[in-house]
Backbone and ligand atoms as CSV (ligand in chain L), in Angstrom:
chain,resi,resn,atom,element,x,y,z
A,1,MET,N,N,-50.600,-4.133,-48.915
A,1,MET,CA,C,-51.817,-4.066,-49.729
A,1,MET,C,C,-51.918,-2.711,-50.423
A,2,SER,N,N,-52.375,-2.740,-51.649
A,2,SER,CA,C,-52.465,-1.501,-52.411
A,2,SER,C,C,-53.526,-0.562,-51.817
A,3,GLN,N,N,-53.224,0.705,-51.816
A,3,GLN,CA,C,-54.122,1.700,-51.214
A,3,GLN,C,C,-54.290,2.851,-52.201
A,4,ARG,N,N,-55.453,3.507,-52.158
A,4,ARG,CA,C,-55.680,4.663,-53.025
A,4,ARG,C,C,-55.649,5.957,-52.212
A,5,THR,N,N,-55.123,6.987,-52.835
A,5,THR,CA,C,-55.216,8.308,-52.233
A,5,THR,C,C,-55.643,9.300,-53.310
A,6,PHE,N,N,-56.013,10.494,-52.858
A,6,PHE,CA,C,-56.474,11.516,-53.777
A,6,PHE,C,C,-55.501,12.690,-53.758
A,7,SER,N,N,-55.259,13.254,-54.920
A,7,SER,CA,C,-54.320,14.371,-55.015
A,7,SER,C,C,-54.828,15.423,-56.001
A,8,ILE,N,N,-54.385,16.659,-55.796
A,8,ILE,CA,C,-54.664,17.746,-56.751
A,8,ILE,C,C,-53.362,18.452,-57.070
A,9,ILE,N,N,-53.110,18.665,-58.359
A,9,ILE,CA,C,-52.071,19.622,-58.739
A,9,ILE,C,C,-52.778,20.972,-58.767
A,10,LYS,N,N,-52.360,21.869,-57.872
A,10,LYS,CA,C,-53.099,23.112,-57.625
A,10,LYS,C,C,-52.868,24.139,-58.738
A,11,PRO,N,N,-53.718,25.195,-58.792
A,11,PRO,CA,C,-53.672,26.158,-59.904
A,11,PRO,C,C,-52.317,26.845,-60.100
A,12,ASP,N,N,-51.593,27.103,-59.017
A,12,ASP,CA,C,-50.279,27.767,-59.158
A,12,ASP,C,C,-49.340,26.905,-59.989
A,13,ALA,N,N,-49.325,25.598,-59.715
A,13,ALA,CA,C,-48.409,24.685,-60.404
A,13,ALA,C,C,-48.837,24.463,-61.852
A,14,VAL,N,N,-50.156,24.365,-62.081
A,14,VAL,CA,C,-50.646,24.191,-63.458
A,14,VAL,C,C,-50.294,25.437,-64.273
A,15,ARG,N,N,-50.535,26.624,-63.691
A,15,ARG,CA,C,-50.239,27.900,-64.361
A,15,ARG,C,C,-48.774,28.019,-64.752
A,16,LYS,N,N,-47.892,27.535,-63.879
A,16,LYS,CA,C,-46.450,27.674,-64.136
A,16,LYS,C,C,-45.896,26.570,-65.020
A,17,GLY,N,N,-46.756,25.660,-65.483
A,17,GLY,CA,C,-46.294,24.594,-66.367
A,17,GLY,C,C,-45.588,23.452,-65.650
A,18,HIS,N,N,-45.971,23.209,-64.378
A,18,HIS,CA,C,-45.331,22.132,-63.624
A,18,HIS,C,C,-46.142,20.837,-63.578
A,19,THR,N,N,-47.227,20.759,-64.357
A,19,THR,CA,C,-48.057,19.532,-64.316
A,19,THR,C,C,-47.205,18.298,-64.639
A,20,GLY,N,N,-46.488,18.348,-65.750
A,20,GLY,CA,C,-45.678,17.202,-66.163
A,20,GLY,C,C,-44.584,16.882,-65.159
A,21,GLY,N,N,-43.939,17.923,-64.628
A,21,GLY,CA,C,-42.863,17.717,-63.652
A,21,GLY,C,C,-43.370,17.035,-62.393
A,22,ILE,N,N,-44.546,17.445,-61.935
A,22,ILE,CA,C,-45.110,16.853,-60.715
A,22,ILE,C,C,-45.574,15.419,-60.974
A,23,LEU,N,N,-46.202,15.194,-62.130
A,23,LEU,CA,C,-46.619,13.818,-62.460
A,23,LEU,C,C,-45.409,12.893,-62.556
A,24,ALA,N,N,-44.303,13.414,-63.092
A,24,ALA,CA,C,-43.084,12.599,-63.201
A,24,ALA,C,C,-42.560,12.208,-61.822
A,25,GLU,N,N,-42.577,13.165,-60.876
A,25,GLU,CA,C,-42.134,12.855,-59.499
A,25,GLU,C,C,-43.035,11.787,-58.878
A,26,ILE,N,N,-44.338,11.910,-59.118
A,26,ILE,CA,C,-45.308,10.967,-58.550
A,26,ILE,C,C,-45.066,9.557,-59.110
A,27,GLU,N,N,-44.869,9.469,-60.420
A,27,GLU,CA,C,-44.648,8.141,-61.035
A,27,GLU,C,C,-43.289,7.562,-60.625
A,28,LYS,N,N,-42.288,8.440,-60.549
A,28,LYS,CA,C,-40.948,7.991,-60.149
A,28,LYS,C,C,-40.980,7.399,-58.734
A,29,ALA,N,N,-41.892,7.912,-57.899
A,29,ALA,CA,C,-42.004,7.425,-56.526
A,29,ALA,C,C,-42.821,6.130,-56.430
A,30,GLY,N,N,-43.283,5.627,-57.562
A,30,GLY,CA,C,-43.935,4.322,-57.569
A,30,GLY,C,C,-45.453,4.327,-57.545
A,31,PHE,N,N,-46.057,5.508,-57.677
A,31,PHE,CA,C,-47.521,5.571,-57.708
A,31,PHE,C,C,-48.031,5.247,-59.112
A,32,LYS,N,N,-49.153,4.539,-59.155
A,32,LYS,CA,C,-49.867,4.313,-60.412
A,32,LYS,C,C,-50.983,5.355,-60.498
A,33,ILE,N,N,-51.136,5.985,-61.655
A,33,ILE,CA,C,-52.219,6.948,-61.824
A,33,ILE,C,C,-53.484,6.168,-62.189
A,34,ALA,N,N,-54.400,6.066,-61.225
A,34,ALA,CA,C,-55.617,5.267,-61.420
A,34,ALA,C,C,-56.699,6.079,-62.121
A,35,ALA,N,N,-56.672,7.418,-61.959
A,35,ALA,CA,C,-57.617,8.313,-62.634
A,35,ALA,C,C,-56.998,9.701,-62.676
A,36,ILE,N,N,-57.295,10.435,-63.750
A,36,ILE,CA,C,-56.724,11.789,-63.895
A,36,ILE,C,C,-57.659,12.648,-64.747
A,37,LYS,N,N,-57.881,13.891,-64.307
A,37,LYS,CA,C,-58.610,14.847,-65.161
A,37,LYS,C,C,-58.233,16.269,-64.798
A,38,ARG,N,N,-58.226,17.131,-65.848
A,38,ARG,CA,C,-57.904,18.548,-65.664
A,38,ARG,C,C,-59.206,19.312,-65.782
A,39,GLN,N,N,-59.495,20.182,-64.822
A,39,GLN,CA,C,-60.706,20.990,-64.935
A,39,GLN,C,C,-60.616,22.243,-64.068
A,40,SER,N,N,-61.466,23.210,-64.380
A,40,SER,CA,C,-61.589,24.398,-63.541
A,40,SER,C,C,-62.761,24.163,-62.606
A,41,ILE,N,N,-62.626,24.574,-61.358
A,41,ILE,CA,C,-63.701,24.328,-60.400
A,41,ILE,C,C,-64.270,25.664,-59.908
A,42,SER,N,N,-65.504,25.637,-59.439
A,42,SER,CA,C,-66.129,26.859,-58.924
A,42,SER,C,C,-65.704,27.061,-57.463
A,43,LYS,N,N,-65.937,28.280,-56.982
A,43,LYS,CA,C,-65.626,28.561,-55.579
A,43,LYS,C,C,-66.481,27.685,-54.648
A,44,ASP,N,N,-67.751,27.450,-55.026
A,44,ASP,CA,C,-68.610,26.591,-54.199
A,44,ASP,C,C,-68.092,25.152,-54.168
A,45,GLN,N,N,-67.604,24.665,-55.302
A,45,GLN,CA,C,-67.023,23.309,-55.306
A,45,GLN,C,C,-65.796,23.247,-54.395
A,46,ALA,N,N,-64.975,24.308,-54.433
A,46,ALA,CA,C,-63.787,24.355,-53.568
A,46,ALA,C,C,-64.203,24.401,-52.094
A,47,LYS,N,N,-65.256,25.151,-51.793
A,47,LYS,CA,C,-65.730,25.253,-50.398
A,47,LYS,C,C,-66.210,23.897,-49.894
A,48,GLY,N,N,-66.904,23.152,-50.728
A,48,GLY,CA,C,-67.382,21.822,-50.334
A,48,GLY,C,C,-66.223,20.884,-50.082
A,49,PHE,N,N,-65.219,20.980,-50.940
A,49,PHE,CA,C,-64.051,20.106,-50.806
A,49,PHE,C,C,-63.292,20.394,-49.515
A,50,TYR,N,N,-63.128,21.682,-49.196
A,50,TYR,CA,C,-62.346,22.095,-48.013
A,50,TYR,C,C,-63.238,22.397,-46.805
A,51,HIS,N,N,-64.447,21.791,-46.736
A,51,HIS,CA,C,-65.391,22.159,-45.674
A,51,HIS,C,C,-64.783,22.039,-44.267
A,52,VAL,N,N,-63.837,21.111,-44.073
A,52,VAL,CA,C,-63.244,20.971,-42.723
A,52,VAL,C,C,-62.487,22.227,-42.292
A,53,HIS,N,N,-62.110,23.060,-43.274
A,53,HIS,CA,C,-61.363,24.283,-42.951
A,53,HIS,C,C,-62.260,25.523,-42.920
A,54,SER,N,N,-63.598,25.331,-42.930
A,54,SER,CA,C,-64.488,26.485,-43.125
A,54,SER,C,C,-64.369,27.548,-42.034
A,55,ALA,N,N,-63.924,27.175,-40.843
A,55,ALA,CA,C,-63.808,28.170,-39.762
A,55,ALA,C,C,-62.430,28.846,-39.741
A,56,ARG,N,N,-61.519,28.404,-40.600
A,56,ARG,CA,C,-60.156,28.937,-40.561
A,56,ARG,C,C,-60.071,30.297,-41.250
A,57,PRO,N,N,-59.167,31.154,-40.795
A,57,PRO,CA,C,-59.066,32.508,-41.384
A,57,PRO,C,C,-58.655,32.486,-42.861
A,58,PHE,N,N,-57.996,31.403,-43.300
A,58,PHE,CA,C,-57.535,31.367,-44.693
A,58,PHE,C,C,-58.549,30.730,-45.648
A,59,PHE,N,N,-59.746,30.371,-45.142
A,59,PHE,CA,C,-60.721,29.625,-45.954
A,59,PHE,C,C,-61.131,30.381,-47.211
A,60,ASP,N,N,-61.434,31.682,-47.068
A,60,ASP,CA,C,-61.886,32.449,-48.233
A,60,ASP,C,C,-60.773,32.553,-49.271
A,61,GLY,N,N,-59.564,32.869,-48.803
A,61,GLY,CA,C,-58.421,32.986,-49.733
A,61,GLY,C,C,-58.122,31.651,-50.403
A,62,LEU,N,N,-58.188,30.585,-49.628
A,62,LEU,CA,C,-57.875,29.256,-50.159
A,62,LEU,C,C,-58.881,28.845,-51.246
A,63,THR,N,N,-60.166,29.081,-51.000
A,63,THR,CA,C,-61.171,28.647,-51.976
A,63,THR,C,C,-61.179,29.564,-53.208
A,64,THR,N,N,-60.814,30.842,-53.031
A,64,THR,CA,C,-60.646,31.735,-54.181
A,64,THR,C,C,-59.465,31.254,-55.024
A,65,PHE,N,N,-58.363,30.951,-54.359
A,65,PHE,CA,C,-57.167,30.445,-55.052
A,65,PHE,C,C,-57.466,29.154,-55.813
A,66,MET,N,N,-58.133,28.199,-55.140
A,66,MET,CA,C,-58.363,26.895,-55.766
A,66,MET,C,C,-59.293,26.986,-56.977
A,67,SER,N,N,-60.097,28.061,-57.028
A,67,SER,CA,C,-60.995,28.217,-58.175
A,67,SER,C,C,-60.456,29.264,-59.157
A,68,SER,N,N,-59.171,29.599,-59.050
A,68,SER,CA,C,-58.596,30.672,-59.877
A,68,SER,C,C,-58.061,30.197,-61.222
A,69,GLY,N,N,-58.079,28.903,-61.475
A,69,GLY,CA,C,-57.569,28.384,-62.744
A,69,GLY,C,C,-57.633,26.877,-62.734
A,70,PRO,N,N,-57.323,26.261,-63.890
A,70,PRO,CA,C,-57.430,24.805,-63.975
A,70,PRO,C,C,-56.567,24.073,-62.947
A,71,ILE,N,N,-57.088,22.950,-62.493
A,71,ILE,CA,C,-56.353,22.061,-61.591
A,71,ILE,C,C,-56.342,20.660,-62.216
A,72,VAL,N,N,-55.481,19.791,-61.691
A,72,VAL,CA,C,-55.465,18.405,-62.160
A,72,VAL,C,C,-55.811,17.498,-60.981
A,73,LEU,N,N,-56.889,16.746,-61.154
A,73,LEU,CA,C,-57.401,15.856,-60.106
A,73,LEU,C,C,-56.879,14.453,-60.353
A,74,LEU,N,N,-56.403,13.810,-59.290
A,74,LEU,CA,C,-55.750,12.507,-59.448
A,74,LEU,C,C,-56.202,11.509,-58.401
A,75,VAL,N,N,-56.358,10.270,-58.811
A,75,VAL,CA,C,-56.437,9.158,-57.858
A,75,VAL,C,C,-55.174,8.338,-58.064
A,76,LEU,N,N,-54.434,8.145,-56.980
A,76,LEU,CA,C,-53.129,7.479,-57.046
A,76,LEU,C,C,-53.154,6.195,-56.234
A,77,GLU,N,N,-52.412,5.212,-56.718
A,77,GLU,CA,C,-52.472,3.890,-56.097
A,77,GLU,C,C,-51.076,3.338,-55.867
A,78,LYS,N,N,-50.845,2.813,-54.710
A,78,LYS,CA,C,-49.627,2.058,-54.375
A,78,LYS,C,C,-49.782,1.551,-52.947
A,79,GLU,N,N,-48.848,0.744,-52.499
A,79,GLU,CA,C,-48.845,0.357,-51.102
A,79,GLU,C,C,-48.586,1.594,-50.252
A,80,ASN,N,N,-49.311,1.757,-49.166
A,80,ASN,CA,C,-49.078,2.878,-48.251
A,80,ASN,C,C,-49.183,4.243,-48.952
A,81,ALA,N,N,-50.103,4.351,-49.904
A,81,ALA,CA,C,-50.195,5.541,-50.768
A,81,ALA,C,C,-50.422,6.841,-49.987
A,82,ILE,N,N,-51.282,6.791,-48.964
A,82,ILE,CA,C,-51.656,8.031,-48.273
A,82,ILE,C,C,-50.436,8.649,-47.577
A,83,ALA,N,N,-49.761,7.850,-46.754
A,83,ALA,CA,C,-48.592,8.367,-46.014
A,83,ALA,C,C,-47.440,8.675,-46.966
A,84,ASP,N,N,-47.242,7.823,-47.969
A,84,ASP,CA,C,-46.107,8.046,-48.878
A,84,ASP,C,C,-46.283,9.313,-49.719
A,85,LEU,N,N,-47.518,9.612,-50.126
A,85,LEU,CA,C,-47.717,10.849,-50.889
A,85,LEU,C,C,-47.480,12.065,-49.996
A,86,ARG,N,N,-47.941,12.008,-48.733
A,86,ARG,CA,C,-47.713,13.130,-47.819
A,86,ARG,C,C,-46.211,13.391,-47.657
A,87,LYS,N,N,-45.440,12.301,-47.585
A,87,LYS,CA,C,-43.981,12.436,-47.463
A,87,LYS,C,C,-43.399,13.084,-48.721
A,88,LEU,N,N,-43.856,12.618,-49.877
A,88,LEU,CA,C,-43.358,13.129,-51.156
A,88,LEU,C,C,-43.742,14.603,-51.356
A,89,MET,N,N,-44.905,15.016,-50.822
A,89,MET,CA,C,-45.357,16.405,-50.953
A,89,MET,C,C,-44.482,17.361,-50.163
A,90,GLY,N,N,-44.126,16.992,-48.937
A,90,GLY,CA,C,-43.394,17.896,-48.054
A,90,GLY,C,C,-44.329,18.750,-47.223
A,91,ALA,N,N,-43.754,19.558,-46.337
A,91,ALA,CA,C,-44.544,20.360,-45.393
A,91,ALA,C,C,-45.459,21.353,-46.107
A,92,THR,N,N,-46.591,21.674,-45.453
A,92,THR,CA,C,-47.567,22.621,-46.011
A,92,THR,C,C,-46.900,23.923,-46.432
A,93,ASN,N,N,-46.055,24.459,-45.557
A,93,ASN,CA,C,-45.305,25.669,-45.889
A,93,ASN,C,C,-43.999,25.266,-46.588
A,94,PRO,N,N,-43.839,25.627,-47.862
A,94,PRO,CA,C,-42.641,25.175,-48.596
A,94,PRO,C,C,-41.336,25.619,-47.950
A,95,ALA,N,N,-41.396,26.681,-47.131
A,95,ALA,CA,C,-40.191,27.124,-46.422
A,95,ALA,C,C,-39.699,26.039,-45.468
A,96,ASN,N,N,-40.605,25.175,-45.015
A,96,ASN,CA,C,-40.239,24.092,-44.098
A,96,ASN,C,C,-40.134,22.731,-44.783
A,97,ALA,N,N,-40.324,22.697,-46.092
A,97,ALA,CA,C,-40.337,21.407,-46.813
A,97,ALA,C,C,-38.917,20.894,-47.028
A,98,GLU,N,N,-38.773,19.573,-46.893
A,98,GLU,CA,C,-37.450,18.961,-47.062
A,98,GLU,C,C,-37.018,18.960,-48.519
A,99,GLU,N,N,-35.697,18.937,-48.720
A,99,GLU,CA,C,-35.113,18.789,-50.056
A,99,GLU,C,C,-35.705,17.570,-50.738
A,100,GLY,N,N,-35.968,17.688,-52.031
A,100,GLY,CA,C,-36.439,16.532,-52.786
A,100,GLY,C,C,-37.950,16.372,-52.778
A,101,THR,N,N,-38.650,17.165,-51.955
A,101,THR,CA,C,-40.112,17.063,-51.934
A,101,THR,C,C,-40.709,17.945,-53.044
A,102,ILE,N,N,-41.948,17.621,-53.396
A,102,ILE,CA,C,-42.633,18.365,-54.474
A,102,ILE,C,C,-42.825,19.825,-54.075
A,103,ARG,N,N,-43.187,20.067,-52.828
A,103,ARG,CA,C,-43.402,21.464,-52.412
A,103,ARG,C,C,-42.086,22.236,-52.371
A,104,LYS,N,N,-41.009,21.584,-51.994
A,104,LYS,CA,C,-39.708,22.275,-52.017
A,104,LYS,C,C,-39.371,22.694,-53.449
A,105,LYS,N,N,-39.651,21.800,-54.398
A,105,LYS,CA,C,-39.291,22.079,-55.795
A,105,LYS,C,C,-40.254,23.052,-56.470
A,106,PHE,N,N,-41.560,22.928,-56.193
A,106,PHE,CA,C,-42.542,23.602,-57.053
A,106,PHE,C,C,-43.442,24.617,-56.349
A,107,ALA,N,N,-43.473,24.654,-55.002
A,107,ALA,CA,C,-44.427,25.530,-54.324
A,107,ALA,C,C,-43.837,26.916,-54.095
A,108,SER,N,N,-44.723,27.938,-54.008
A,108,SER,CA,C,-44.196,29.281,-53.783
A,108,SER,C,C,-44.593,29.890,-52.447
A,109,SER,N,N,-45.651,29.412,-51.804
A,109,SER,CA,C,-46.044,29.965,-50.495
A,109,SER,C,C,-46.887,28.948,-49.741
A,110,ILE,N,N,-47.237,29.268,-48.493
A,110,ILE,CA,C,-48.036,28.336,-47.685
A,110,ILE,C,C,-49.398,28.079,-48.338
A,111,GLU,N,N,-49.929,29.046,-49.071
A,111,GLU,CA,C,-51.211,28.834,-49.755
A,111,GLU,C,C,-50.998,28.234,-51.144
A,112,GLU,N,N,-50.116,28.852,-51.910
A,112,GLU,CA,C,-49.869,28.386,-53.291
A,112,GLU,C,C,-48.781,27.323,-53.245
A,113,ASN,N,N,-49.191,26.151,-52.712
A,113,ASN,CA,C,-48.186,25.126,-52.414
A,113,ASN,C,C,-48.256,23.891,-53.314
A,114,ALA,N,N,-48.700,24.105,-54.541
A,114,ALA,CA,C,-48.519,23.169,-55.666
A,114,ALA,C,C,-49.333,21.880,-55.649
A,115,ILE,N,N,-49.525,21.296,-54.470
A,115,ILE,CA,C,-50.150,19.958,-54.464
A,115,ILE,C,C,-50.974,19.722,-53.194
A,116,HIS,N,N,-52.051,18.973,-53.358
A,116,HIS,CA,C,-52.854,18.488,-52.241
A,116,HIS,C,C,-52.724,16.971,-52.178
A,117,GLY,N,N,-52.762,16.413,-50.976
A,117,GLY,CA,C,-52.837,14.963,-50.814
A,117,GLY,C,C,-53.668,14.638,-49.592
A,118,SER,N,N,-54.525,13.624,-49.689
A,118,SER,CA,C,-55.385,13.232,-48.555
A,118,SER,C,C,-54.524,12.884,-47.345
A,119,ASP,N,N,-55.069,13.174,-46.141
A,119,ASP,CA,C,-54.258,12.940,-44.937
A,119,ASP,C,C,-54.652,11.684,-44.155
A,120,ALA,N,N,-55.710,10.983,-44.575
A,120,ALA,CA,C,-56.137,9.772,-43.851
A,120,ALA,C,C,-57.066,8.958,-44.743
A,121,GLU,N,N,-57.365,7.722,-44.319
A,121,GLU,CA,C,-58.210,6.849,-45.149
A,121,GLU,C,C,-59.612,7.413,-45.345
A,122,ASP,N,N,-60.186,7.977,-44.271
A,122,ASP,CA,C,-61.570,8.482,-44.412
A,122,ASP,C,C,-61.612,9.724,-45.296
A,123,THR,N,N,-60.601,10.599,-45.200
A,123,THR,CA,C,-60.614,11.783,-46.064
A,123,THR,C,C,-60.325,11.376,-47.512
A,124,ALA,N,N,-59.475,10.383,-47.724
A,124,ALA,CA,C,-59.208,9.914,-49.096
A,124,ALA,C,C,-60.500,9.402,-49.724
A,125,ALA,N,N,-61.275,8.640,-48.968
A,125,ALA,CA,C,-62.531,8.087,-49.499
A,125,ALA,C,C,-63.506,9.222,-49.840
A,126,PHE,N,N,-63.624,10.209,-48.933
A,126,PHE,CA,C,-64.513,11.355,-49.200
A,126,PHE,C,C,-64.051,12.128,-50.443
A,127,GLU,N,N,-62.756,12.394,-50.515
A,127,GLU,CA,C,-62.219,13.250,-51.594
A,127,GLU,C,C,-62.303,12.562,-52.955
A,128,ILE,N,N,-62.027,11.253,-53.010
A,128,ILE,CA,C,-62.159,10.528,-54.287
A,128,ILE,C,C,-63.613,10.572,-54.750
A,129,GLY,N,N,-64.524,10.309,-53.826
A,129,GLY,CA,C,-65.942,10.300,-54.167
A,129,GLY,C,C,-66.493,11.677,-54.513
A,130,TYR,N,N,-65.865,12.715,-53.964
A,130,TYR,CA,C,-66.309,14.088,-54.231
A,130,TYR,C,C,-66.030,14.470,-55.694
A,131,TRP,N,N,-64.906,14.014,-56.242
A,131,TRP,CA,C,-64.472,14.460,-57.574
A,131,TRP,C,C,-64.630,13.432,-58.685
A,132,PHE,N,N,-64.714,12.145,-58.328
A,132,PHE,CA,C,-64.761,11.114,-59.368
A,132,PHE,C,C,-65.998,10.234,-59.217
A,133,ALA,N,N,-66.612,9.923,-60.375
A,133,ALA,CA,C,-67.721,8.968,-60.396
A,133,ALA,C,C,-67.157,7.548,-60.446
A,134,GLY,N,N,-67.950,6.596,-60.016
A,134,GLY,CA,C,-67.507,5.203,-59.974
A,134,GLY,C,C,-66.965,4.717,-61.310
A,135,TYR,N,N,-67.638,5.118,-62.424
A,135,TYR,CA,C,-67.213,4.612,-63.736
A,135,TYR,C,C,-65.870,5.176,-64.172
A,136,GLU,N,N,-65.403,6.247,-63.513
A,136,GLU,CA,C,-64.086,6.815,-63.855
A,136,GLU,C,C,-62.968,6.092,-63.120
A,137,LEU,N,N,-63.320,5.182,-62.257
A,137,LEU,CA,C,-62.328,4.513,-61.401
A,137,LEU,C,C,-62.233,3.022,-61.678
A,138,LEU,N,N,-62.690,2.601,-62.836
A,138,LEU,CA,C,-62.677,1.166,-63.146
A,138,LEU,C,C,-61.263,0.659,-63.337
L,1,LIG,P1,P,-52.022,20.234,-46.242
L,1,LIG,O1,O,-52.704,19.001,-45.770
L,1,LIG,O2,O,-50.520,20.197,-46.101
L,1,LIG,O3,O,-52.462,20.646,-47.630
L,1,LIG,O4,O,-52.479,21.419,-45.255
L,1,LIG,P2,P,-53.880,21.749,-44.526
L,1,LIG,O5,O,-54.866,20.630,-44.725
L,1,LIG,O6,O,-53.564,22.182,-43.142
L,1,LIG,O7,O,-54.410,23.039,-45.307
L,1,LIG,C1,C,-55.027,22.951,-46.560
L,1,LIG,C2,C,-54.482,24.003,-47.472
L,1,LIG,O8,O,-54.840,25.289,-46.969
L,1,LIG,C3,C,-52.950,24.055,-47.571
L,1,LIG,O9,O,-52.414,23.136,-48.486
L,1,LIG,C4,C,-52.704,25.476,-48.008
L,1,LIG,O10,O,-52.960,25.634,-49.418
L,1,LIG,C5,C,-53.784,26.230,-47.233
L,1,LIG,N1,N,-53.278,26.718,-45.945
L,1,LIG,C6,C,-52.987,25.992,-44.827
L,1,LIG,N2,N,-52.570,26.761,-43.825
L,1,LIG,C7,C,-52.585,28.029,-44.314
L,1,LIG,C8,C,-52.259,29.304,-43.742
L,1,LIG,O11,O,-51.868,29.419,-42.563
L,1,LIG,N3,N,-52.423,30.397,-44.568
L,1,LIG,C9,C,-52.869,30.291,-45.836
L,1,LIG,N4,N,-52.995,31.403,-46.582
L,1,LIG,N5,N,-53.173,29.109,-46.409
L,1,LIG,C10,C,-53.044,27.991,-45.656
């Protein structure tokens, strides 16, 4: 059954001109782009999005980074989308990411790691609803 997940091309990748390269990898892997928009977000918007990490030592740096330049917000669709996108992304730290993954190809550090992908059905639902209105998902 088709499933939706949420993804972000992070500011480091957009800045370096990797938006098209990352979208190509995503489409090549069989995902349909159900919604897409490029925008700059505020630090408060980033904090709301990453609220589960609010107690972590990297929270301030992460939310500063995420609001440091334009990002690309995506809703992606395919069978098993959530797990398959996580596989395609690779490990959080690009030093540990497998060959052929997006983070291996495009990420530069554990923080500036090019892409976000939801890790479960409930977080995907929260994240899609956080960034997209119903009429953008028709
Ligand atoms: P993900 O699901 O692979 O994106 O990883 P997490 O949900 O654990 O963390 C969210 C994001 O916080 C990561 O993608 C990184 O951008 C950042 N992050 C995670 N761990 C660290 C860390 O130890 N140090 C720093 N600076 N950033 C981190």
